[in-house]
C-alpha positions in Angstrom: -1.0 7.0 -19.5 -3.3 4.1 -19.4 -6.4 3.8 -17.1 -7.8 0.9 -15.2 -11.4 0.4 -14.1 -12.0 -2.0 -11.5 -15.6 -3.1 -11.0 -17.7 -5.0 -8.5 -15.4 -4.4 -5.6 -16.9 -5.2 -2.2 -17.5 -2.3 0.1 -15.1 -3.9 2.6 -12.5 -3.8 -0.1 -13.2 -0.1 -0.9 -13.3 0.7 2.8 -9.9 -1.1 3.4 -8.4 0.8 0.4 -9.5 4.2 1.9 -8.3 3.5 5.2 -5.0 2.2 3.9 -4.6 5.3 1.8 -5.6 7.7 4.6 -2.8 5.9 6.7 -0.3 6.7 4.0 -1.4 10.3 3.3 -2.6 9.4 -0.1 -5.8 9.3 -2.2 -7.5 6.3 -2.8 -6.4 6.3 -6.6 -2.7 6.9 -5.6 -3.0 4.1 -3.0 -4.5 1.9 -5.5 -1.5 2.7 -7.9 1.0 2.2 -5.4 -0.1 -1.2 -4.3 -0.4 -2.4 -8.1 3.0 -1.0 -8.8 4.7 -2.6 -5.8 3.0 -6.0 -6.4 3.6 -6.0 -10.3 7.3 -4.5 -9.8 6.4 -1.4 -12.0 9.5 0.2 -10.2 11.9 -2.1 -12.2 14.3 0.7 -12.8 14.9 1.6 -9.1 15.3 -2.3 -8.6 17.9 -2.4 -11.2 19.6 0.7 -9.9 20.0 -1.0 -6.5 21.4 -4.1 -7.9 23.8 -1.9 -9.9 24.8 0.0 -6.4 25.2 -3.6 -4.6 27.5 -5.0 -7.4 29.7 -2.1 -7.1 29.9 -2.5 -3.2 31.2 -6.1 -3.6 33.4 -5.6 -6.7 36.8 -7.0 -6.1 35.8 -9.0 -2.9 36.9 -12.8 -3.0 34.4 -15.3 -2.1 35.5 -18.3 -0.6 34.3 -21.9 0.4 31.6 -21.7 3.3 33.7 -24.2 5.2 37.1 -22.3 5.1 35.2 -18.9 6.2 33.6 -20.8 9.2 37.0 -22.5 10.0 38.8 -19.0 9.9 36.1 -17.4 12.0 36.6 -20.2 14.6 40.0 -20.2 14.7 40.3 -16.3 15.2 38.0 -16.3 18.3 
């Protein structure tokens, strides 16, 4: 597993990280990791899995023109 060293952080940034970590029940290191992974998309596999689930949910549905859908909705009120 790779390691990352971040130098010259302001005391404000370090304190903000510690507060955020405490609020989320994590260590500062774990919070730092979570922030980086969420911003950089490190959880790509989970995202792809969710995309596959959504594709399965809509499989077989017909998609029409928006004007036709609006007209049908209006007519059925």
